MILUMSE-848518 format. One line per 4 residues: number of its first residue (from 1); their letters; for each residue x, y, z of N, C-alpha, C. Coordinates in Angstrom, 2 decimals, decimal comma. Example, Ala and Ser with C-alpha at 12.3 -4.5 7.8 and 13.67 -1.06 7.14 Angstrom:
<sites>
1) AS) 13,19 -5,69 7,80 12,30 -4,50 7,80 13,20 -3,30 7,80; 12,85 -2,25 7,08 13,67 -1,06 7,14 12,90 0,03 7,87
</sites>
This chain:
<sites>
1) MSLQ) -67,69 14,56 11,05 -66,34 13,90 11,07 -65,64 14,07 9,67; -64,31 14,41 9,84 -63,44 14,71 8,74 -62,79 13,34 8,13; -62,75 13,39 6,79 -62,11 12,22 6,15 -60,60 12,47 5,92; -60,12 13,60 6,24 -58,71 13,96 6,00 -57,71 12,88 6,49
5) PNKI) -57,80 12,25 7,76 -56,92 11,21 8,14 -57,00 9,93 7,21; -58,25 9,61 6,77 -58,38 8,48 5,99 -57,69 8,71 4,56; -57,81 9,96 4,10 -57,17 10,33 2,71 -55,61 10,23 2,90; -55,10 10,70 4,02 -53,62 10,57 4,22 -53,16 9,19 4,32
9) LGAV) -53,84 8,35 5,04 -53,55 6,99 5,27 -53,72 6,20 3,95; -54,68 6,63 3,15 -54,82 5,97 1,78 -53,75 6,36 0,89; -53,28 7,57 0,99 -52,18 8,05 0,08 -50,86 7,38 0,45; -50,55 7,10 1,77 -49,45 6,53 2,30 -49,36 5,04 1,82
13) LAVA) -50,47 4,36 1,97 -50,68 2,97 1,45 -50,56 2,79 -0,04; -51,10 3,79 -0,75 -51,00 3,77 -2,23 -49,50 3,83 -2,61; -48,75 4,78 -1,99 -47,29 4,88 -2,35 -46,61 3,59 -1,95; -46,86 3,09 -0,84 -46,23 1,77 -0,41 -46,45 0,69 -1,41
17) VVAF) -47,76 0,59 -1,93 -48,09 -0,50 -2,84 -47,38 -0,28 -4,15; -47,27 1,03 -4,66 -46,58 1,34 -5,85 -44,96 1,01 -5,73; -44,49 1,34 -4,55 -43,06 1,13 -4,39 -42,82 -0,38 -4,44; -43,59 -1,15 -3,68 -43,38 -2,56 -3,73 -43,60 -3,19 -5,22
21) AIDF) -44,54 -2,59 -5,94 -44,78 -3,13 -7,22 -43,55 -2,74 -8,14; -42,91 -1,53 -8,00 -41,81 -1,12 -8,82 -40,61 -2,10 -8,42; -40,46 -2,37 -7,14 -39,39 -3,26 -6,73 -39,55 -4,58 -7,27; -40,78 -5,13 -7,28 -41,04 -6,49 -7,76 -40,74 -6,61 -9,28
25) VSDQ) -41,26 -5,50 -10,04 -41,05 -5,56 -11,57 -39,58 -5,35 -11,80; -38,83 -4,47 -11,25 -37,42 -4,32 -11,42 -36,61 -5,59 -11,17; -36,99 -6,22 -10,06 -36,35 -7,60 -9,81 -36,53 -8,53 -10,90; -37,65 -8,48 -11,58 -37,93 -9,38 -12,65 -37,22 -8,97 -13,94
29) IFAK) -37,19 -7,68 -14,18 -36,49 -7,14 -15,34 -34,94 -7,38 -15,27; -34,38 -7,00 -14,06 -32,96 -7,09 -13,86 -32,61 -8,24 -12,98; -33,06 -9,38 -13,24 -32,77 -10,56 -12,39 -31,30 -10,86 -12,45; -30,67 -11,11 -11,39 -29,25 -11,37 -11,27 -29,03 -12,93 -11,50
33) QEPT) -28,22 -13,24 -12,44 -27,85 -14,68 -12,74 -26,51 -14,87 -12,29; -26,26 -16,05 -11,69 -24,94 -16,40 -11,17 -24,17 -16,88 -12,44; -22,89 -16,57 -12,52 -22,09 -17,00 -13,72 -21,84 -18,50 -13,62; -21,82 -19,08 -14,82 -21,62 -20,52 -14,81 -20,07 -20,89 -14,68
37) APGY) -19,17 -19,94 -15,12 -17,84 -20,13 -14,98 -17,25 -18,83 -14,57; -16,14 -18,85 -13,70 -15,52 -17,62 -13,36 -14,97 -16,77 -14,46; -14,99 -15,48 -14,35 -14,45 -14,55 -15,34 -13,08 -14,75 -15,58; -12,32 -14,91 -14,49 -10,86 -15,07 -14,56 -10,45 -15,88 -13,21
41) VVDM) -9,31 -16,57 -13,44 -8,87 -17,31 -12,24 -7,54 -16,84 -11,82; -7,43 -16,63 -10,55 -6,15 -16,08 -9,96 -5,28 -17,26 -9,59; -4,09 -17,32 -10,11 -3,09 -18,40 -9,80 -2,33 -18,07 -8,45; -2,83 -18,52 -7,41 -2,26 -18,22 -6,10 -0,73 -18,68 -5,99
45) KAAP) -0,39 -19,75 -6,72 0,91 -20,33 -6,59 1,90 -19,34 -7,18; 1,58 -18,44 -8,12 2,46 -17,52 -8,66 2,58 -16,21 -7,94; 1,56 -16,02 -6,97 1,55 -14,71 -6,18 2,66 -14,69 -5,24; 3,37 -13,47 -4,95 4,48 -13,39 -3,94 3,88 -13,51 -2,58
49) TAVA) 4,55 -14,17 -1,76 4,25 -14,33 -0,30 4,83 -13,33 0,61; 4,29 -13,18 1,72 4,73 -12,16 2,71 6,07 -12,78 3,33; 6,94 -11,88 3,70 8,23 -12,23 4,40 7,92 -12,90 5,72; 6,84 -12,50 6,42 6,52 -13,09 7,69 6,42 -14,65 7,63
53) SQAP) 5,79 -15,07 6,51 5,65 -16,49 6,33 7,02 -17,27 6,01; 7,95 -16,50 5,54 9,20 -17,13 5,05 10,42 -16,84 5,94; 10,16 -15,94 6,98 11,33 -15,45 7,74 11,89 -16,55 8,67; 13,26 -16,57 8,75 13,80 -17,65 9,66 13,44 -17,27 11,11
57) ADAK) 13,84 -18,25 11,99 13,59 -18,02 13,41 14,12 -16,74 13,90; 15,35 -16,50 13,49 15,94 -15,22 13,91 15,53 -14,18 12,84; 14,50 -13,42 13,07 13,92 -12,53 12,02 14,77 -11,29 11,79; 15,97 -11,19 12,33 16,79 -10,09 12,15 17,61 -10,19 10,91
61) APAA) 17,48 -11,22 10,12 18,19 -11,35 8,84 17,63 -10,29 7,83; 18,50 -9,75 6,99 18,07 -8,64 6,04 16,92 -9,15 5,22; 15,95 -8,21 5,09 14,69 -8,54 4,33 15,01 -8,95 2,94; 16,10 -8,40 2,22 16,31 -8,74 0,85 16,67 -10,29 0,72
65) ATTA) 17,24 -10,81 1,69 17,72 -12,12 1,71 16,61 -13,18 1,93; 15,52 -12,72 2,52 14,43 -13,67 2,95 13,20 -13,43 2,11; 13,18 -12,48 1,26 11,91 -12,13 0,52 11,80 -13,05 -0,75; 10,66 -13,61 -1,09 10,45 -14,46 -2,23 10,36 -13,50 -3,54
69) NASA) 9,96 -12,30 -3,35 9,80 -11,48 -4,60 11,11 -10,85 -5,09; 12,16 -11,07 -4,41 13,48 -10,60 -4,94 14,00 -11,65 -6,02; 13,97 -11,09 -7,19 14,27 -11,93 -8,35 15,76 -12,19 -8,54; 16,20 -13,35 -8,93 17,63 -13,74 -9,06 18,19 -13,00 -10,20
73) DVAP) 17,48 -12,56 -11,26 18,09 -11,81 -12,29 18,18 -10,32 -12,07; 17,83 -9,85 -10,90 17,90 -8,35 -10,60 19,13 -8,16 -9,89; 19,97 -7,23 -10,31 21,25 -6,87 -9,59 21,02 -6,39 -8,13; 21,88 -6,72 -7,26 21,60 -6,18 -5,83 21,50 -4,64 -5,78
77) IADR) 20,84 -4,22 -4,79 20,61 -2,75 -4,66 21,85 -1,96 -4,47; 22,90 -2,53 -3,92 24,19 -1,82 -3,81 24,84 -1,61 -5,24; 24,67 -2,55 -6,17 25,18 -2,32 -7,53 24,29 -1,34 -8,27; 22,96 -1,40 -8,09 22,13 -0,46 -8,84 22,23 0,89 -8,34
81) LKTA) 22,61 1,12 -7,03 22,71 2,45 -6,49 23,97 3,11 -7,04; 24,99 2,44 -7,53 26,09 3,04 -8,12 25,72 3,85 -9,38; 24,73 3,41 -10,04 24,35 4,09 -11,30 23,00 4,82 -11,13; 22,51 4,83 -10,04 21,10 5,44 -9,77 21,19 6,90 -9,97
85) DAAA) 20,06 7,53 -10,35 19,90 8,90 -10,58 18,81 9,43 -9,67; 19,35 10,23 -8,68 18,38 10,81 -7,69 17,38 11,77 -8,28; 17,84 12,49 -9,37 16,84 13,39 -10,05 15,75 12,65 -10,71; 16,06 11,48 -11,30 15,04 10,59 -11,85 14,17 9,98 -10,80
89) GEKT) 14,81 9,72 -9,61 14,00 9,19 -8,53 13,11 10,16 -7,88; 13,44 11,47 -7,92 12,59 12,50 -7,48 11,35 12,67 -8,36; 11,58 12,43 -9,64 10,37 12,51 -10,65 9,52 11,28 -10,36; 10,06 10,14 -10,24 9,26 8,90 -9,97 8,55 8,96 -8,63
93) AKVC) 9,14 9,69 -7,67 8,52 9,85 -6,29 7,54 10,90 -6,19; 7,16 11,60 -7,29 6,11 12,56 -7,34 4,80 11,90 -6,86; 4,53 10,67 -7,19 3,27 10,00 -6,89 3,20 9,89 -5,31; 4,27 9,89 -4,59 4,37 9,70 -3,12 3,92 11,03 -2,47
97) TACH) 4,05 12,15 -3,21 3,80 13,43 -2,56 2,24 13,59 -2,11; 1,38 12,74 -2,67 -0,02 12,81 -2,25 -0,22 12,34 -0,79; 0,76 11,52 -0,28 0,64 10,93 1,04 1,80 11,36 1,98; 3,03 11,56 1,40 4,11 11,84 2,22 4,83 13,28 1,95
101) SFAN) 5,43 13,75 2,93 6,23 15,07 2,83 7,68 14,73 2,68; 8,29 15,38 1,85 9,80 15,21 1,70 10,52 16,33 2,33; 9,78 17,33 2,87 10,42 18,55 3,47 11,28 18,22 4,69; 12,24 18,98 4,95 13,15 18,73 6,12 12,42 19,16 7,48
105) TGDN) 11,23 19,56 7,28 10,41 19,92 8,57 9,94 18,70 9,22; 9,94 17,50 8,52 9,54 16,28 9,09 7,96 16,11 9,18; 7,22 17,02 8,48 5,85 17,04 8,60 5,24 15,64 8,12; 4,20 15,25 8,79 3,37 14,09 8,40 2,19 14,47 7,55
109) KVGP) 1,80 13,63 6,65 0,55 13,81 5,99 -0,25 12,59 6,19; -0,81 11,96 5,16 -1,56 10,67 5,30 -0,51 9,71 5,68; 0,63 9,83 5,22 1,81 8,94 5,60 2,86 9,75 6,33; 3,87 9,03 6,86 4,79 9,81 7,60 5,86 10,60 6,75
113) GLWE) 6,35 11,64 7,29 7,35 12,44 6,54 8,60 11,56 6,19; 9,19 11,71 5,09 10,20 10,85 4,60 11,63 11,55 4,68; 11,76 12,77 5,33 13,09 13,33 5,41 13,83 12,47 6,44; 15,07 12,14 6,02 15,96 11,11 6,76 15,34 9,79 7,03
117) VVNR) 14,73 9,27 6,09 14,01 8,00 6,26 15,07 6,88 6,17; 16,22 7,06 5,37 17,23 5,97 5,23 17,78 5,72 6,53; 17,88 4,52 7,05 18,45 4,03 8,16 17,63 4,38 9,48; 16,40 4,79 9,24 15,41 4,94 10,33 14,72 3,72 10,69
121) KPGS) 14,29 3,50 11,87 13,49 2,27 12,37 12,14 2,46 11,74; 11,59 1,46 10,99 10,21 1,59 10,63 9,21 1,80 11,75; 8,20 2,48 11,57 7,25 2,84 12,58 7,64 3,74 13,74; 8,77 4,50 13,46 9,25 5,32 14,60 9,20 6,88 14,36
125) HEGF) 8,66 7,32 13,17 8,63 8,75 12,91 7,70 9,44 13,89; 8,19 10,41 14,52 7,56 11,08 15,56 6,10 11,74 15,09; 5,11 11,63 15,77 3,79 12,08 15,58 2,89 11,46 14,52; 3,39 10,29 14,06 2,57 9,61 13,10 2,12 8,26 13,77
129) KYSQ) 0,78 8,00 13,58 0,15 6,82 14,18 0,31 5,60 13,17; 1,20 4,74 13,42 1,45 3,64 12,52 0,49 2,48 12,82; 0,35 1,61 11,79 -0,46 0,41 11,96 0,37 -0,59 12,83; -0,31 -1,57 13,44 0,38 -2,61 14,25 1,33 -3,33 13,42
133) GMTT) 1,01 -3,67 12,09 1,92 -4,37 11,24 3,24 -3,62 11,03; 3,22 -2,28 10,86 4,43 -1,55 10,63 5,23 -1,45 11,93; 4,55 -1,23 13,04 5,25 -1,21 14,34 5,93 -2,51 14,63; 5,28 -3,64 14,37 5,95 -4,97 14,50 7,11 -5,05 13,64
137) FGET) 7,02 -4,70 12,37 8,08 -4,78 11,46 9,28 -3,94 11,88; 9,04 -2,83 12,57 10,04 -1,99 12,91 10,89 -2,46 14,05; 10,31 -3,57 14,83 11,02 -4,17 15,94 12,29 -4,93 15,45; 12,37 -5,43 14,23 13,37 -6,21 13,73 14,11 -5,64 12,47
141) HTWD) 13,61 -4,44 12,04 14,08 -3,98 10,63 14,57 -2,48 10,94; 15,28 -2,08 9,94 15,80 -0,69 9,74 15,50 -0,42 8,25; 15,19 0,85 7,91 15,02 1,27 6,49 16,45 1,42 5,87; 17,18 0,28 5,75 18,38 0,46 5,05 18,07 0,20 3,56
145) FATL) 19,13 0,25 2,70 18,85 0,21 1,23 18,17 -1,02 0,83; 18,56 -2,18 1,27 18,09 -3,47 0,92 16,61 -3,61 1,39; 16,35 -3,21 2,63 14,91 -3,23 3,16 14,05 -2,28 2,29; 14,42 -1,09 2,07 13,76 -0,14 1,24 13,40 -0,77 -0,15
149) DVYL) 14,44 -1,42 -0,80 14,23 -2,01 -2,09 13,26 -3,00 -2,10; 13,26 -3,99 -1,10 12,22 -5,03 -1,06 10,81 -4,42 -0,70; 10,78 -3,50 0,19 9,53 -2,87 0,58 8,84 -2,20 -0,59; 9,58 -1,27 -1,35 9,03 -0,59 -2,43 8,55 -1,47 -3,56
153) TNPK) 9,04 -2,76 -3,63 8,56 -3,65 -4,64 7,16 -3,92 -4,46; 6,74 -4,29 -3,21 5,37 -4,59 -2,87 5,15 -4,32 -1,38; 4,74 -3,12 -1,07 4,60 -2,81 0,41 3,62 -3,75 1,12; 2,48 -4,02 0,55 1,56 -4,92 1,30 2,06 -6,30 1,51
157) AEVP) 2,84 -6,81 0,55 3,39 -8,23 0,72 4,48 -8,21 1,82; 5,31 -7,06 1,83 6,49 -7,12 2,71 6,06 -6,82 4,14; 5,08 -5,86 4,34 4,56 -5,55 5,70 3,09 -5,73 5,66; 2,53 -6,96 5,85 1,05 -7,15 5,84 0,41 -6,35 6,93
161) GNKM) -0,71 -5,66 6,63 -1,49 -4,88 7,58 -1,06 -3,50 7,63; 0,00 -3,03 6,72 0,35 -1,55 6,82 -0,64 -0,77 6,13; -0,65 0,51 6,37 -1,67 1,44 5,86 -1,49 1,90 4,45; -0,16 1,72 3,90 0,10 2,20 2,64 -0,65 1,50 1,50
165) AFAG) -1,33 2,26 0,68 -2,21 1,77 -0,29 -1,41 1,80 -1,69; -0,23 1,95 -1,64 0,62 1,93 -2,84 0,99 0,58 -3,36; 0,84 0,31 -4,72 1,09 -0,88 -5,24 2,58 -1,33 -5,29; 3,46 -0,46 -5,44 4,85 -0,67 -5,38 5,48 -0,33 -6,67
169) LKKP) 6,76 -0,30 -6,77 7,62 0,01 -8,05 8,13 -1,31 -8,45; 7,67 -1,72 -9,62 8,15 -3,01 -10,06 9,48 -3,05 -10,84; 9,81 -1,90 -11,44 11,13 -1,79 -12,13 12,25 -1,63 -11,16; 13,31 -2,46 -11,20 14,41 -2,33 -10,22 15,18 -0,91 -10,32
173) EDRA) 15,24 -0,44 -11,56 15,93 0,77 -11,80 15,12 2,02 -11,15; 13,77 1,85 -11,21 12,94 2,97 -10,60 13,21 2,86 -9,02; 13,18 1,69 -8,52 13,41 1,60 -7,07 14,78 2,08 -6,57; 15,80 1,83 -7,44 17,14 2,39 -7,15 17,20 3,87 -7,18
177) NVIA) 16,47 4,47 -8,27 16,47 5,96 -8,32 15,67 6,60 -7,19; 14,60 5,99 -6,73 13,86 6,53 -5,67 14,58 6,44 -4,36; 15,41 5,32 -4,12 16,16 5,18 -2,99 17,27 6,17 -2,95; 17,89 6,33 -4,10 18,91 7,41 -4,25 18,46 8,77 -3,84
181) YLRS) 17,19 9,01 -4,23 16,56 10,39 -3,99 16,21 10,41 -2,42; 15,73 9,31 -1,81 15,41 9,29 -0,45 16,67 9,40 0,43; 17,85 8,92 -0,08 19,08 9,08 0,61 19,44 10,49 0,55; 19,16 11,27 -0,48 19,55 12,59 -0,55 18,67 13,61 0,43
185) LSAN) 17,64 12,98 0,91 16,81 13,81 1,85 17,30 13,77 3,21; 18,43 14,33 3,39 19,16 14,29 4,74 20,22 15,40 4,79; 20,38 15,93 5,93 21,49 16,91 6,05 22,87 16,10 6,03; 22,86 14,85 6,29 24,06 14,06 6,35 23,68 12,64 5,68
189) PAPL) 23,62 12,59 4,29 23,19 11,37 3,63 24,00 10,04 4,08; 23,16 9,01 4,13 23,87 7,75 4,53 24,93 7,28 3,54; 25,99 6,75 3,88 27,05 6,32 2,85 26,44 5,18 2,05; 26,85 5,14 0,75 26,40 4,12 -0,13 27,05 2,77 0,30
193) P) 26,35 1,70 0,06 26,82 0,34 0,44 28,02 -0,04 -0,42
</sites>
């Protein structure tokens, strides 16, 4: 009778015992301790809220008028567009090229193509599979200058559940420049407000 199966079984059991011993010892060395106080506290009262929670019963009102993150000390987008620089907006929009195409072919990438996006219905670019949040938003909105301004401030807050992982453009002049650039992406640019 051969002792080979017994040797194999013994080796497997020895490896298992060593693995459990290493696990036990490492748990003792690197014991996880719960913090006694939080590292930082998030003030939820100061956080911007989504438009959906503040929209009036007739949700067709312009997004800029109903959004909490529109600051009173920021000039309206119509005024900022008068001095906006589309070339500066093109430079700022370079970060968008990772997900969006600006070409007049209308190609989609991770995000929808942005050629002729101004005055387009959100969630309507052909060939792109939008999130339910963006499709619902598109039922009552259009990508006009004011809506783009509010959306580009904080995309996740303006359209909860959208796929865009962009944090937004916090500087009003950057948003105006990017919107001026997006306006130029058309064979027939939309008139300025």
